[in-house]
N, C-alpha and C positions, 0 to 999 in steps of 0.2 A: 504494500499499500505506500502511495506517495502522497505527502501532506505538503503543502506550500504554506510557509508563514512570512508574511511581509512584515519588516521591521527595520530598525536602525541598528547598525553595529555598536553603537554607544549605548544602546538601551539594553541594561542587564535584565529588565524584567522581560522584555520580548525574547532575549536570549534564553533565559530560564524556562519560558514557556515553550520555546521551539525545541529545546534539548532534554526536556523531561523525558525519562525513561530510554534515553539514547545511550548507546555504550561507545560508539565510534563517531568522532567528529572530524570531516575534513575542513581545514581551514584554508580557504582559496581566496579569502578577500584581500583586496588592495586597493586604495582610494587614489594611489599615486603611480606615476611610471618613472623610470629612470630619467629620462631627458627633462622632465619638469620639476622633479623632487627638490631640487637645489634652490628653486626660486622661492619656495616656502617650506624650509624644513620643520618649523613649527606645526604646520598642518599635517605634515608626514607623520610626525610624533604624535600628535593628538588623536589623529584618526586612525592610525595603523597600529602604533606601539601600545597606547593607551587603551585603544579599543581591544587589542588582544589581551592585555592584561585583565580587562573587565571579562572577557571571554573564560580565561584560566580561572578566574575566580568563580564563575558560574559552573565551570566543568568539575571544580573540586566539590562544590555544594551538590550538584545533582548526581555525581557518581559516575562521569564519563570514564570510561577504561582508558582509551587512546585518542591522542590528536595526531593527524597526519597534516603536516605543515607545508605549504607550498612556498619554499624559500627560493633564491635566486643565485644560480651558478654562474651567471652572466654578470652579476655586480658584487658579491661579497668579497672576491679574491682581489678585486683591483687589477693593476697591471701585473701580468704573469712572470714569475721568476723561471718557470718551466713549462712545457706544453708536452702532452695533455697534463692538466691541472688536477693533482690529487685532492682528496678532502683534507690532507694534512698541510696543504699549501697555506702560507700565511694569509691573514684577510686583512686586507688594506682597501676597503671600498672607496670610491671617488665620488660617490654621489649618495645623498641622504637615503634614497630608496634602499640601496645595500646595506647602508649603516643600520637603518631600521630592520631589515630583514636579519640581519646578524644578531642585533639585540633580541629580536623575539626568539632566536634559537637559543640564547643564553638563558632567557626567562623559562623557556620550555624545561632547559636542564635544571634550573632551580626549581621550579614546580615538581619535577621528577624526583628531586632529591628531598624536597620537603613535605611533599603530599603524596608521592608514589604515582602521581599522574604520568602514565606513559605517553611517549610521543615519539614520533619519526619526523625529521626535516627532510625534504627532498629538494635539492639545489638544482633547480631546472635550468637547462640551457635556454635556447630561443624557440618556444613553441610556435608551430605553424599548422595550418590544415584547414580542412573543409568548414566553410561557414564562418571563418574568420572575418572580424571587422574589416572593412576595406577602407573606412574613412577615420584612421586613427593616427595618433603621433608615434605609434611603436607597431611592429609587426612587419618588417620590411619585406618579407616574402609575399604576404597577401597584399600590401599596398603597392609594390612593385608590379605585381601581376595584373591587379585590377587596373592600374594606370597604362599598362602595356595593352591590355585588351582594349581599353577606350581610345588608344593611339594617344595618349598624354605624355608629357615630358616628365621623366623620372628624375628626381633631385637626390644627389648623393653628397652627404657631408664628408669632405676630405677627398683623397684621391683614389677612393674605392678599395683599398688594400686592407682595410679593416676586415677581420676574419672573425665569423661567429660560427656556433655549433647550432645547428637546425635540428628540432626535434619534431617529430609528426605528432599530432593531438593524440591519435590512437595509442602510440606509445606511452605518452605521457599518462594517459588514464591507466593504461596497464600497470604503469609503476606506482600508480596511488593504490591499485587494487592489491599490488604485491606487499606494498608497506603496511597496508591495513591487517594482512594476514602474517605478518612477519613474526618469526620467534627468534630472538636473538639480542645482543647487547650493543649492536651499533645504532646509533641515534641520528646520523647524517649521511646522506648519500647524494652523490652526484648523479643527475639524471640527464643524458645527452646522447646524442648520436655517436660521440667519440671521433667525429671527423670535422674538419673545418672547411668553411666555404667564405671566400672573400665577397664583398658586395660586387665587385666586378664580375666574379664568377657566377653569382645570383643572376645579376642580369643576362650573362651568357646563356644560363640553364633557361631562363625564361624565353630568351630569344629562339633557343633551340626548340623548346616545346611550342611555340606560336608559329615557327617557320619563317620568321621575319626579323629584320633589324629593330632595334629599339633606340629610342633618342635619350640621351643622358645628359644632364648638366651637373658639373661639380661645384659645391658650395665649400666655403672655408671650414675647415674640420672643427668639431666640438671638443672642449677641453676635457669633458668627462668620459669620452670614448677611448676604452683601452684598446690598443692595437691588435690584440689576439685573445680570442677566448675559446678553448677546446677543452671540454671535460674529460678527466680520465674516469671511465665508468666501470672498472674491474671490481670495485667494491660492492656495487648494486649487482652485477653479474654473479658474483660468488655468494653473496649474503641473501639477496632477494630472488635469485634465480630469474633475473631480469635481463633481457636484451632488447635493443630496438629492432623492429622488424621492417619498418618501412624505409626504403631507400628515398633520398631526396627526389629524384627523378620520378619516382612513382607517386610520392606525397604531392609534387607539384601538379602532376597530371590529374590526379583526384581533386586537388583543390580548383584547378581550372574548370573541371566538369561541373563542380557544384557551386561555382562562385557566381553571384548574381551581380551583374554589371548594371550599376545605377545611372 
């Protein structure tokens, strides 16, 4: 049975009503994105970090068994000292979004220690896929593909050499389910494809999928964009028995078929 509860993340009474009798909670909420979080860090903290602390308080009261948290493998590490990036890599985020995600991981650990509230944090790479929003400030794969389908100019910040790890949404969902069933002591996992794709290579892949060239314009690089982010996913493979199954070319083709061009 599926129930829908409408409420505000900051409203503890609404959260308590929604979570009554629930053993497992997937925490997928974020009110900010990396590219805008530095514009108003106090909003990022009040809406995401404080909101999560209220959630944890409710979880303890109602007896939640486990929280599976969507963290960010793309931002918590900052500039990489090595690639692929393992979970043991230093965490030096360059944007408020990543700082808050990391802080939430620490509070999850604190609540595990103090109250026995079990939790697993999944540090996701760059999810993309079917029915992704095409008019957003993030999600390069969907935004670029939709613009290319409409014959619009694609804007790239920097020279296009920035490398990211693209994870199909179906693989992301499977990792959430694996984390929900996990029996073990590891609490943080990287979840990605394990492979990197530059923005220029992303454009080339879209051009190949559509069978025609795409017009691109390059803008000045953004200070918070780390040059390369590829996640080491061996821990998830060994502990969660999870691996990504959808190659980027296949995921791009799926997204093209389901994408609504507005």
